[in-house]
Biopython code that builds the backbone (N, CA, C, O; Angstrom):
import numpy as np
from Bio.PDB.StructureBuilder import StructureBuilder

atoms = [
    (1, "MET", "N", (0.782, -4.265, 6.023)),
    (1, "MET", "CA", (1.066, -4.133, 4.557)),
    (1, "MET", "C", (0.416, -5.087, 4.012)),
    (1, "MET", "O", (0.047, -6.243, 4.215)),
    (2, "ASN", "N", (0.360, -3.625, 2.680)),
    (2, "ASN", "CA", (-0.465, -4.163, 1.412)),
    (2, "ASN", "C", (-0.887, -5.871, 0.904)),
    (2, "ASN", "O", (0.105, -6.593, 0.804)),
    (3, "GLU", "N", (-1.896, -6.372, 0.669)),
    (3, "GLU", "CA", (-1.785, -7.344, 0.895)),
    (3, "GLU", "C", (-0.848, -8.388, -0.704)),
    (3, "GLU", "O", (-0.239, -9.452, -0.595)),
    (4, "ASN", "N", (-1.038, -7.701, -1.790)),
    (4, "ASN", "CA", (-0.299, -7.761, -2.660)),
    (4, "ASN", "C", (1.120, -7.448, -2.700)),
    (4, "ASN", "O", (1.836, -7.841, -3.621)),
    (5, "LEU", "N", (1.523, -6.788, -1.781)),
    (5, "LEU", "CA", (2.653, -6.525, -1.370)),
    (5, "LEU", "C", (3.205, -7.907, -1.586)),
    (5, "LEU", "O", (3.654, -8.679, -2.434)),
    (6, "ALA", "N", (2.745, -7.679, 0.368)),
    (6, "ALA", "CA", (3.238, -8.890, 0.582)),
    (6, "ALA", "C", (2.920, -10.080, 0.392)),
    (6, "ALA", "O", (3.020, -10.524, 1.536)),
    (7, "ARG", "N", (2.661, -10.769, -0.128)),
    (7, "ARG", "CA", (2.618, -12.222, -1.472)),
    (7, "ARG", "C", (2.531, -11.750, -2.271)),
    (7, "ARG", "O", (1.480, -11.958, -2.877)),
    (8, "CYS", "N", (3.334, -10.960, -2.774)),
    (8, "CYS", "CA", (4.651, -10.951, -3.243)),
    (8, "CYS", "C", (6.250, -11.134, -2.553)),
    (8, "CYS", "O", (7.210, -11.705, -3.071)),
    (9, "ILE", "N", (6.186, -10.486, -1.288)),
    (9, "ILE", "CA", (7.573, -10.451, -0.759)),
    (9, "ILE", "C", (7.589, -12.647, -0.247)),
    (9, "ILE", "O", (8.450, -13.432, 0.151)),
    (10, "GLU", "N", (6.436, -12.717, -0.522)),
    (10, "GLU", "CA", (5.856, -14.102, 0.645)),
    (10, "GLU", "C", (6.349, -15.011, -1.426)),
    (10, "GLU", "O", (7.191, -15.908, -1.476)),
    (11, "THR", "N", (5.967, -14.740, -2.134)),
    (11, "THR", "CA", (6.622, -15.376, -3.451)),
    (11, "THR", "C", (8.425, -14.901, -3.434)),
    (11, "THR", "O", (9.361, -15.687, -3.582)),
    (12, "LEU", "N", (8.492, -13.831, -3.274)),
    (12, "LEU", "CA", (10.159, -13.518, -2.750)),
    (12, "LEU", "C", (10.919, -14.852, -2.268)),
    (12, "LEU", "O", (11.277, -15.861, -2.874)),
    (13, "THR", "N", (11.001, -14.508, -1.150)),
    (13, "THR", "CA", (11.497, -14.799, -0.457)),
    (13, "THR", "C", (10.975, -16.866, -0.559)),
    (13, "THR", "O", (11.430, -17.921, -0.116)),
    (14, "THR", "N", (10.426, -16.659, -0.961)),
    (14, "THR", "CA", (10.137, -18.993, -0.557)),
    (14, "THR", "C", (11.201, -19.379, -2.331)),
    (14, "THR", "O", (11.969, -20.309, -2.575)),
    (15, "SER", "N", (10.677, -17.983, -3.374)),
    (15, "SER", "CA", (11.345, -18.358, -4.333)),
    (15, "SER", "C", (12.242, -18.971, -4.149)),
    (15, "SER", "O", (12.392, -20.125, -4.550)),
    (16, "THR", "N", (13.541, -17.908, -3.081)),
    (16, "THR", "CA", (14.934, -18.070, -3.489)),
    (16, "THR", "C", (15.859, -18.938, -1.591)),
    (16, "THR", "O", (17.035, -19.165, -1.305)),
    (17, "ALA", "N", (15.084, -19.056, -1.130)),
    (17, "ALA", "CA", (15.023, -20.207, 0.385)),
    (17, "ALA", "C", (16.062, -20.822, -0.283)),
    (17, "ALA", "O", (15.901, -21.610, -1.215)),
    (18, "GLY", "N", (17.175, -20.463, 0.196)),
    (18, "GLY", "CA", (18.361, -21.966, -0.646)),
    (18, "GLY", "C", (19.203, -21.692, -1.357)),
    (18, "GLY", "O", (20.430, -21.716, -1.256)),
    (19, "LEU", "N", (18.144, -21.257, -2.551)),
    (19, "LEU", "CA", (19.439, -20.389, -3.522)),
    (19, "LEU", "C", (20.653, -19.156, -3.273)),
    (19, "LEU", "O", (20.460, -18.044, -2.783)),
    (20, "SER", "N", (21.975, -19.742, -3.780)),
    (20, "SER", "CA", (23.098, -19.418, -3.691)),
    (20, "SER", "C", (23.207, -18.013, -4.211)),
    (20, "SER", "O", (22.313, -17.325, -4.703)),
    (21, "ASN", "N", (23.933, -17.842, -4.094)),
    (21, "ASN", "CA", (23.855, -16.110, -5.068)),
    (21, "ASN", "C", (24.463, -17.263, -6.539)),
    (21, "ASN", "O", (23.860, -17.467, -7.593)),
    (22, "ASP", "N", (25.757, -17.814, -6.122)),
    (22, "ASP", "CA", (26.110, -17.884, -7.276)),
    (22, "ASP", "C", (25.185, -19.401, -8.824)),
    (22, "ASP", "O", (25.156, -19.726, -10.011)),
    (23, "ARG", "N", (24.732, -19.666, -7.624)),
    (23, "ARG", "CA", (23.816, -20.463, -8.823)),
    (23, "ARG", "C", (22.376, -19.134, -9.510)),
    (23, "ARG", "O", (21.856, -18.980, -10.615)),
    (24, "ALA", "N", (22.188, -18.334, -7.959)),
    (24, "ALA", "CA", (21.711, -17.785, -9.105)),
    (24, "ALA", "C", (21.485, -16.260, -9.457)),
    (24, "ALA", "O", (20.678, -15.381, -9.154)),
    (25, "ARG", "N", (23.121, -16.459, -10.610)),
    (25, "ARG", "CA", (23.684, -15.257, -11.202)),
    (25, "ARG", "C", (23.562, -16.461, -12.758)),
    (25, "ARG", "O", (23.653, -15.867, -13.832)),
    (26, "ILE", "N", (23.392, -17.839, -12.834)),
    (26, "ILE", "CA", (23.271, -18.836, -13.506)),
    (26, "ILE", "C", (21.738, -17.985, -15.179)),
    (26, "ILE", "O", (20.667, -17.552, -14.755)),
    (27, "ARG", "N", (21.905, -17.961, -16.141)),
    (27, "ARG", "CA", (21.327, -17.199, -16.768)),
    (27, "ARG", "C", (21.538, -19.277, -18.102)),
    (27, "ARG", "O", (22.459, -20.003, -18.476)),
    (28, "VAL", "N", (20.039, -19.228, -18.233)),
    (28, "VAL", "CA", (19.575, -20.215, -18.924)),
    (28, "VAL", "C", (19.332, -20.246, -20.525)),
    (28, "VAL", "O", (18.202, -19.797, -20.717)),
    (29, "GLU", "N", (19.949, -20.601, -21.754)),
    (29, "GLU", "CA", (19.559, -20.318, -22.691)),
    (29, "GLU", "C", (18.808, -18.224, -23.179)),
    (29, "GLU", "O", (17.878, -17.563, -23.641)),
    (30, "GLY", "N", (19.989, -18.201, -22.658)),
    (30, "GLY", "CA", (19.864, -16.861, -23.465)),
    (30, "GLY", "C", (18.559, -15.973, -22.180)),
    (30, "GLY", "O", (18.371, -14.835, -22.609)),
    (31, "ARG", "N", (17.688, -16.226, -20.809)),
    (31, "ARG", "CA", (17.140, -15.296, -20.684)),
    (31, "ARG", "C", (18.109, -15.225, -19.376)),
    (31, "ARG", "O", (19.093, -15.918, -19.116)),
    (32, "TRP", "N", (17.338, -13.848, -18.418)),
    (32, "TRP", "CA", (17.328, -13.581, -17.384)),
    (32, "TRP", "C", (18.101, -14.657, -15.614)),
    (32, "TRP", "O", (17.843, -15.858, -15.546)),
    (33, "SER", "N", (18.447, -14.379, -15.140)),
    (33, "SER", "CA", (19.117, -15.302, -14.178)),
    (33, "SER", "C", (18.160, -14.460, -12.814)),
    (33, "SER", "O", (17.864, -13.282, -12.610)),
    (34, "ILE", "N", (18.006, -15.221, -12.381)),
    (34, "ILE", "CA", (17.515, -15.194, -10.519)),
    (34, "ILE", "C", (17.315, -14.338, -11.144)),
    (34, "ILE", "O", (16.583, -13.889, -12.026)),
    (35, "ALA", "N", (18.825, -13.983, -9.994)),
    (35, "ALA", "CA", (19.811, -12.682, -9.704)),
    (35, "ALA", "C", (19.353, -11.287, -10.684)),
    (35, "ALA", "O", (19.071, -10.097, -10.547)),
    (36, "GLU", "N", (19.472, -12.166, -11.582)),
    (36, "GLU", "CA", (18.935, -10.631, -12.676)),
    (36, "GLU", "C", (17.154, -9.872, -12.201)),
    (36, "GLU", "O", (17.134, -8.724, -11.757)),
    (37, "ILE", "N", (15.808, -10.667, -12.369)),
    (37, "ILE", "CA", (14.872, -10.757, -13.002)),
    (37, "ILE", "C", (14.343, -9.400, -10.494)),
    (37, "ILE", "O", (13.638, -8.575, -9.912)),
    (38, "VAL", "N", (15.909, -10.724, -10.354)),
    (38, "VAL", "CA", (15.432, -9.246, -8.561)),
    (38, "VAL", "C", (15.723, -8.284, -8.435)),
    (38, "VAL", "O", (15.012, -7.378, -8.001)),
    (39, "GLU", "N", (17.057, -8.190, -8.839)),
    (39, "GLU", "CA", (17.319, -6.725, -9.743)),
    (39, "GLU", "C", (16.731, -6.024, -10.340)),
    (39, "GLU", "O", (17.325, -5.193, -11.026)),
    (40, "HIS", "N", (15.554, -6.070, -10.320)),
    (40, "HIS", "CA", (14.494, -5.538, -11.861)),
    (40, "HIS", "C", (13.032, -4.923, -11.060)),
    (40, "HIS", "O", (12.358, -3.894, -11.117)),
    (41, "LEU", "N", (13.013, -5.939, -10.464)),
    (41, "LEU", "CA", (11.982, -6.005, -9.511)),
    (41, "LEU", "C", (12.442, -4.868, -8.246)),
    (41, "LEU", "O", (11.453, -4.436, -7.652)),
    (42, "GLN", "N", (13.414, -4.470, -7.881)),
    (42, "GLN", "CA", (13.817, -4.114, -6.590)),
    (42, "GLN", "C", (13.851, -2.583, -7.655)),
    (42, "GLN", "O", (13.476, -1.498, -7.211)),
    (43, "ARG", "N", (14.501, -2.817, -9.462)),
    (43, "ARG", "CA", (14.076, -0.681, -9.751)),
    (43, "ARG", "C", (13.231, -0.741, -9.897)),
    (43, "ARG", "O", (12.831, 0.371, -10.243)),
    (44, "ALA", "N", (12.121, -1.744, -9.865)),
    (44, "ALA", "CA", (10.634, -0.843, -10.123)),
    (44, "ALA", "C", (10.341, -0.826, -9.485)),
    (44, "ALA", "O", (9.811, 0.275, -9.338)),
    (45, "TYR", "N", (10.150, -1.789, -8.152)),
    (45, "TYR", "CA", (9.471, -1.532, -6.763)),
    (45, "TYR", "C", (10.714, 0.366, -5.856)),
    (45, "TYR", "O", (10.165, 1.223, -5.164)),
    (46, "ALA", "N", (11.850, 0.384, -6.134)),
    (46, "ALA", "CA", (11.727, 1.471, -5.574)),
    (46, "ALA", "C", (11.965, 2.909, -6.927)),
    (46, "ALA", "O", (12.579, 3.962, -6.753)),
    (47, "GLY", "N", (11.380, 2.534, -7.958)),
    (47, "GLY", "CA", (11.066, 3.761, -8.641)),
    (47, "GLY", "C", (9.316, 4.155, -8.823)),
    (47, "GLY", "O", (8.752, 5.101, -9.373)),
    (48, "THR", "N", (8.775, 2.882, -8.041)),
    (48, "THR", "CA", (7.738, 3.029, -7.173)),
    (48, "THR", "C", (7.302, 3.602, -6.801)),
    (48, "THR", "O", (6.377, 4.268, -7.265)),
    (49, "ALA", "N", (7.852, 3.628, -5.566)),
    (49, "ALA", "CA", (7.563, 3.851, -4.545)),
    (49, "ALA", "C", (8.235, 5.871, -4.011)),
    (49, "ALA", "O", (7.738, 6.678, -3.226)),
    (50, "LYS", "N", (9.879, 5.991, -5.177)),
    (50, "LYS", "CA", (9.498, 7.336, -5.045)),
    (50, "LYS", "C", (8.570, 8.009, -6.051)),
    (50, "LYS", "O", (8.531, 9.228, -6.218)),
    (51, "GLY", "N", (7.703, 6.974, -6.817)),
    (51, "GLY", "CA", (7.014, 8.415, -7.762)),
    (51, "GLY", "C", (6.141, 8.784, -6.316)),
    (51, "GLY", "O", (5.708, 9.875, -5.945)),
    (52, "LEU", "N", (6.061, 7.422, -5.650)),
    (52, "LEU", "CA", (4.500, 7.841, -4.409)),
    (52, "LEU", "C", (4.978, 9.519, -3.582)),
    (52, "LEU", "O", (4.574, 10.674, -3.447)),
    (53, "GLU", "N", (6.164, 8.556, -3.192)),
    (53, "GLU", "CA", (6.359, 9.996, -2.829)),
    (53, "GLU", "C", (6.620, 11.377, -3.181)),
    (53, "GLU", "O", (6.567, 12.448, -2.577)),
    (54, "ARG", "N", (6.970, 10.940, -4.556)),
    (54, "ARG", "CA", (6.676, 12.945, -5.411)),
    (54, "ARG", "C", (5.156, 12.614, -5.000)),
    (54, "ARG", "O", (4.967, 12.613, -3.784)),
    (55, "CYS", "N", (4.161, 12.363, -5.720)),
    (55, "CYS", "CA", (2.466, 12.589, -5.007)),
    (55, "CYS", "C", (2.246, 12.848, -4.321)),
    (55, "CYS", "O", (1.277, 13.607, -4.347)),
    (56, "LEU", "N", (2.807, 12.563, -3.080)),
    (56, "LEU", "CA", (2.345, 12.445, -1.510)),
    (56, "LEU", "C", (2.726, 14.402, -1.309)),
    (56, "LEU", "O", (1.934, 15.345, -1.312)),
    (57, "GLU", "N", (4.725, 14.380, -1.107)),
    (57, "GLU", "CA", (5.239, 15.846, -1.743)),
    (57, "GLU", "C", (4.333, 16.841, -2.138)),
    (57, "GLU", "O", (4.252, 18.028, -1.822)),
    (58, "THR", "N", (3.567, 16.030, -3.002)),
    (58, "THR", "CA", (3.218, 17.777, -4.489)),
    (58, "THR", "C", (0.967, 17.869, -3.580)),
    (58, "THR", "O", (0.332, 18.895, -3.338)),
    (59, "GLY", "N", (0.623, 16.762, -3.425)),
    (59, "GLY", "CA", (-0.457, 16.942, -3.424)),
    (59, "GLY", "C", (-0.747, 16.478, -4.544)),
    (59, "GLY", "O", (-1.502, 17.323, -5.026)),
    (60, "ALA", "N", (-0.640, 15.774, -5.167)),
    (60, "ALA", "CA", (-0.883, 15.562, -6.456)),
    (60, "ALA", "C", (-1.100, 14.776, -7.628)),
    (60, "ALA", "O", (-0.704, 15.401, -8.611)),
    (61, "PRO", "N", (-1.787, 13.136, -8.060)),
    (61, "PRO", "CA", (-0.505, 12.891, -9.088)),
    (61, "PRO", "C", (-0.054, 13.021, -10.069)),
    (61, "PRO", "O", (-0.325, 13.973, -10.801)),
    (62, "SER", "N", (0.876, 11.974, -10.399)),
    (62, "SER", "CA", (1.442, 12.784, -11.483)),
    (62, "SER", "C", (1.022, 12.072, -12.268)),
    (62, "SER", "O", (1.745, 12.329, -13.230)),
    (63, "ALA", "N", (0.023, 10.964, -12.734)),
    (63, "ALA", "CA", (0.263, 9.640, -13.648)),
    (63, "ALA", "C", (-0.737, 10.310, -15.356)),
    (63, "ALA", "O", (-1.967, 10.353, -15.361)),
    (64, "LYS", "N", (-0.317, 10.525, -15.971)),
    (64, "LYS", "CA", (-1.256, 10.597, -17.542)),
    (64, "LYS", "C", (-2.114, 10.046, -17.362)),
    (64, "LYS", "O", (-2.439, 9.341, -16.407)),
    (65, "ALA", "N", (-2.740, 10.370, -18.532)),
    (65, "ALA", "CA", (-3.891, 9.247, -18.515)),
    (65, "ALA", "C", (-4.002, 8.086, -19.623)),
    (65, "ALA", "O", (-3.689, 8.066, -20.813)),
    (66, "PHE", "N", (-4.599, 7.079, -18.725)),
    (66, "PHE", "CA", (-3.582, 5.650, -20.570)),
    (66, "PHE", "C", (-4.247, 5.686, -21.202)),
    (66, "PHE", "O", (-5.468, 5.842, -21.171)),
    (67, "SER", "N", (-3.545, 5.544, -21.916)),
    (67, "SER", "CA", (-4.069, 5.185, -23.672)),
    (67, "SER", "C", (-5.202, 4.458, -23.854)),
    (67, "SER", "O", (-5.821, 4.244, -22.812)),
    (68, "MET", "N", (-5.546, 4.130, -24.590)),
    (68, "MET", "CA", (-6.413, 2.710, -25.286)),
    (68, "MET", "C", (-5.538, 1.741, -25.301)),
    (68, "MET", "O", (-6.159, 0.739, -25.655)),
    (69, "LYS", "N", (-4.203, 1.420, -25.073)),
    (69, "LYS", "CA", (-2.990, 1.385, -25.556)),
    (69, "LYS", "C", (-2.753, 0.698, -24.454)),
    (69, "LYS", "O", (-2.445, -0.491, -24.527)),
    (70, "HIS", "N", (-2.850, 1.275, -23.397)),
    (70, "HIS", "CA", (-2.395, 1.128, -21.876)),
    (70, "HIS", "C", (-3.466, -0.068, -21.419)),
    (70, "HIS", "O", (-3.369, -1.091, -20.742)),
    (71, "ARG", "N", (-4.266, 0.430, -21.960)),
    (71, "ARG", "CA", (-5.616, -0.643, -20.838)),
    (71, "ARG", "C", (-5.457, -1.632, -21.346)),
    (71, "ARG", "O", (-5.302, -2.602, -20.604)),
    (72, "PHE", "N", (-5.418, -1.871, -23.002)),
    (72, "PHE", "CA", (-5.433, -2.665, -23.186)),
    (72, "PHE", "C", (-3.856, -3.789, -22.871)),
    (72, "PHE", "O", (-4.015, -5.000, -22.720)),
    (73, "TRP", "N", (-2.530, -3.191, -22.817)),
    (73, "TRP", "CA", (-2.178, -4.096, -22.256)),
    (73, "TRP", "C", (-2.800, -4.104, -20.553)),
    (73, "TRP", "O", (-3.466, -5.130, -20.419)),
    (74, "ALA", "N", (-2.783, -3.480, -19.565)),
    (74, "ALA", "CA", (-2.657, -3.346, -18.488)),
    (74, "ALA", "C", (-3.712, -4.177, -18.350)),
    (74, "ALA", "O", (-4.367, -3.895, -17.346)),
    (75, "PHE", "N", (-4.068, -4.949, -18.871)),
    (75, "PHE", "CA", (-5.601, -6.118, -18.837)),
    (75, "PHE", "C", (-4.681, -7.037, -18.759)),
    (75, "PHE", "O", (-4.639, -7.999, -17.992)),
    (76, "VAL", "N", (-3.827, -6.671, -19.700)),
    (76, "VAL", "CA", (-3.381, -8.881, -20.839)),
    (76, "VAL", "C", (-2.583, -9.369, -19.897)),
    (76, "VAL", "O", (-2.467, -10.580, -19.710)),
    (77, "ILE", "N", (-1.887, -8.369, -19.135)),
    (77, "ILE", "CA", (-0.673, -8.929, -17.946)),
    (77, "ILE", "C", (-1.192, -8.378, -17.199)),
    (77, "ILE", "O", (-0.334, -7.679, -16.660)),
    (78, "VAL", "N", (-2.215, -8.185, -16.710)),
    (78, "VAL", "CA", (-2.635, -8.132, -14.898)),
    (78, "VAL", "C", (-3.600, -8.278, -14.897)),
    (78, "VAL", "O", (-3.281, -8.077, -13.725)),
    (79, "ASP", "N", (-5.051, -8.511, -15.007)),
    (79, "ASP", "CA", (-6.606, -9.288, -15.541)),
    (79, "ASP", "C", (-5.782, -10.715, -15.724)),
    (79, "ASP", "O", (-5.455, -11.385, -14.744)),
    (80, "LEU", "N", (-5.469, -11.127, -17.157)),
    (80, "LEU", "CA", (-4.943, -11.750, -17.992)),
    (80, "LEU", "C", (-3.576, -13.457, -16.821)),
    (80, "LEU", "O", (-3.538, -14.661, -16.567)),
    (81, "GLY", "N", (-2.694, -11.899, -16.576)),
    (81, "GLY", "CA", (-1.946, -12.717, -16.622)),
    (81, "GLY", "C", (-1.287, -13.073, -17.561)),
    (81, "GLY", "O", (-0.358, -13.575, -16.928)),
    (82, "TYR", "N", (-0.994, -13.232, -18.721)),
    (82, "TYR", "CA", (0.007, -13.392, -20.015)),
    (82, "TYR", "C", (0.923, -12.219, -20.155)),
    (82, "TYR", "O", (0.671, -11.099, -20.598)),
    (83, "PHE", "N", (2.052, -12.714, -19.681)),
    (83, "PHE", "CA", (3.277, -11.443, -19.776)),
    (83, "PHE", "C", (3.882, -12.030, -21.683)),
    (83, "PHE", "O", (4.244, -13.185, -21.905)),
    (84, "PRO", "N", (3.840, -10.901, -22.798)),
    (84, "PRO", "CA", (4.569, -11.903, -23.192)),
    (84, "PRO", "C", (5.483, -11.709, -24.071)),
    (84, "PRO", "O", (5.586, -10.501, -24.282)),
    (85, "HIS", "N", (6.304, -12.414, -24.778)),
    (85, "HIS", "CA", (8.147, -12.705, -24.613)),
    (85, "HIS", "C", (8.085, -11.946, -25.203)),
    (85, "HIS", "O", (7.055, -11.603, -25.782)),
    (86, "GLY", "N", (9.548, -11.206, -25.304)),
    (86, "GLY", "CA", (10.147, -11.120, -25.977)),
    (86, "GLY", "C", (10.634, -9.137, -25.807)),
    (86, "GLY", "O", (11.482, -8.386, -26.289)),
    (87, "ARG", "N", (9.950, -9.078, -25.228)),
    (87, "ARG", "CA", (9.630, -7.524, -25.421)),
    (87, "ARG", "C", (10.622, -6.878, -24.073)),
    (87, "ARG", "O", (10.499, -7.074, -22.864)),
    (88, "PRO", "N", (11.590, -6.075, -24.804)),
    (88, "PRO", "CA", (12.038, -5.082, -23.679)),
    (88, "PRO", "C", (11.577, -3.934, -21.621)),
    (88, "PRO", "O", (10.789, -3.100, -21.176)),
    (89, "ALA", "N", (12.494, -4.590, -21.280)),
    (89, "ALA", "CA", (12.054, -3.281, -20.117)),
    (89, "ALA", "C", (12.706, -2.248, -20.176)),
    (89, "ALA", "O", (13.846, -1.972, -20.549)),
    (90, "PRO", "N", (11.421, -1.404, -19.555)),
    (90, "PRO", "CA", (11.876, 0.363, -19.738)),
    (90, "PRO", "C", (13.553, 0.163, -19.111)),
    (90, "PRO", "O", (13.692, -0.613, -18.166)),
    (91, "LYS", "N", (14.523, 0.731, -19.551)),
    (91, "LYS", "CA", (15.854, 1.187, -19.360)),
    (91, "LYS", "C", (16.032, 1.619, -17.786)),
    (91, "LYS", "O", (17.090, 1.456, -17.179)),
    (92, "HIS", "N", (14.772, 2.233, -17.171)),
    (92, "HIS", "CA", (15.235, 2.461, -15.745)),
    (92, "HIS", "C", (14.809, 1.077, -14.926)),
    (92, "HIS", "O", (15.040, 1.329, -13.743)),
    (93, "VAL", "N", (14.406, 0.033, -15.014)),
    (93, "VAL", "CA", (14.488, -1.655, -14.647)),
    (93, "VAL", "C", (14.945, -2.259, -14.818)),
    (93, "VAL", "O", (15.252, -3.170, -14.049)),
    (94, "ALA", "N", (15.532, -2.016, -16.816)),
    (94, "ALA", "CA", (16.696, -3.382, -16.810)),
    (94, "ALA", "C", (17.247, -3.094, -16.082)),
    (94, "ALA", "O", (17.437, -2.070, -15.427)),
    (95, "ARG", "N", (17.776, -4.591, -16.161)),
    (95, "ARG", "CA", (18.956, -5.163, -15.334)),
    (95, "ARG", "C", (20.565, -4.880, -15.534)),
    (95, "ARG", "O", (20.813, -5.354, -16.643)),
    (96, "GLY", "N", (20.978, -4.693, -15.346)),
    (96, "GLY", "CA", (22.374, -3.593, -15.075)),
    (96, "GLY", "C", (23.346, -4.335, -15.834)),
    (96, "GLY", "O", (23.842, -4.013, -16.914)),
    (97, "GLY", "N", (23.664, -5.862, -14.813)),
    (97, "GLY", "CA", (24.707, -6.914, -15.229)),
    (97, "GLY", "C", (26.182, -6.081, -15.019)),
    (97, "GLY", "O", (27.061, -6.334, -15.842)),
    (98, "ASP", "N", (26.418, -5.287, -14.150)),
    (98, "ASP", "CA", (27.548, -5.280, -13.870)),
    (98, "ASP", "C", (28.097, -4.377, -12.520)),
    (98, "ASP", "O", (28.828, -3.413, -12.290)),
    (99, "HIS", "N", (27.046, -5.577, -11.627)),
    (99, "HIS", "CA", (28.065, -5.490, -10.153)),
    (99, "HIS", "C", (26.922, -6.641, -10.067)),
    (99, "HIS", "O", (26.050, -6.838, -10.913)),
    (100, "ASP", "N", (27.179, -7.574, -8.488)),
    (100, "ASP", "CA", (27.518, -8.610, -8.675)),
    (100, "ASP", "C", (25.336, -8.306, -6.728)),
    (100, "ASP", "O", (25.433, -7.773, -5.623)),
    (101, "VAL", "N", (24.566, -8.691, -7.113)),
    (101, "VAL", "CA", (23.030, -8.846, -6.940)),
    (101, "VAL", "C", (22.890, -9.579, -6.289)),
    (101, "VAL", "O", (22.726, -10.652, -6.869)),
    (102, "GLN", "N", (22.840, -9.666, -4.874)),
    (102, "GLN", "CA", (22.691, -10.077, -3.170)),
    (102, "GLN", "C", (21.511, -10.265, -3.153)),
    (102, "GLN", "O", (20.671, -9.367, -3.221)),
    (103, "ILE", "N", (21.214, -11.780, -3.034)),
    (103, "ILE", "CA", (19.831, -12.478, -3.034)),
    (103, "ILE", "C", (19.647, -12.069, -1.702)),
    (103, "ILE", "O", (20.775, -11.804, -1.287)),
    (104, "ASP", "N", (18.238, -11.744, -0.187)),
    (104, "ASP", "CA", (18.899, -11.411, 1.304)),
    (104, "ASP", "C", (18.048, -12.640, 1.153)),
    (104, "ASP", "O", (17.468, -13.019, 0.135)),
    (105, "ARG", "N", (18.072, -13.165, 2.275)),
    (105, "ARG", "CA", (17.501, -14.113, 3.105)),
    (105, "ARG", "C", (17.297, -14.499, 3.947)),
    (105, "ARG", "O", (17.935, -15.349, 4.569)),
    (106, "PRO", "N", (15.494, -13.527, 4.449)),
    (106, "PRO", "CA", (14.361, -13.815, 5.680)),
    (106, "PRO", "C", (15.298, -14.197, 7.085)),
    (106, "PRO", "O", (15.893, -15.219, 7.425)),
    (107, "ARG", "N", (15.153, -13.118, 7.589)),
    (107, "ARG", "CA", (15.627, -13.002, 8.648)),
    (107, "ARG", "C", (14.363, -13.734, 9.821)),
    (107, "ARG", "O", (13.166, -13.490, 9.970)),
    (108, "ARG", "N", (15.581, -14.993, 10.706)),
    (108, "ARG", "CA", (14.620, -15.873, 11.608)),
    (108, "ARG", "C", (14.303, -14.518, 12.620)),
    (108, "ARG", "O", (14.885, -13.480, 12.302)),
    (109, "HIS", "N", (13.573, -14.490, 13.602)),
    (109, "HIS", "CA", (13.680, -14.176, 14.989)),
    (109, "HIS", "C", (13.562, -15.187, 15.527)),
    (109, "HIS", "O", (13.609, -15.241, 16.756)),
]
sb = StructureBuilder()
sb.init_structure("model")
sb.init_model(0)
sb.init_chain("A")
sb.init_seg("    ")
for serial, (resi, resn, name, xyz) in enumerate(atoms, 1):
    if name == "N":
        sb.init_residue(resn, " ", resi, " ")
    sb.init_atom(name, np.array(xyz, "f"), 0.0, 1.0, " ", f" {name:<3s}", serial, name[0])
structure = sb.get_structure()
């Protein structure tokens, strides 16, 4: 597994360890709940996987060239680690809120 993906899974697993589903649904000061954040990440990662599968099927990348604006925000968010507050999530990865989100617990072997 890719090192960055493994680190993401480890962060999610340790961050939600021992957290009940009721507690995960609590919103503080109008911000997203933990369950909504996990749902958002699941939708984003699933969309990325679907896009990669399409690229593999066609044998060609589907991405457009980044504009200077996109390059700037990618640098700010990815390289500097600053994520500005108040920016809406794209509709396809926004929280649904119309169903329960179950936080998967790591399986013990």
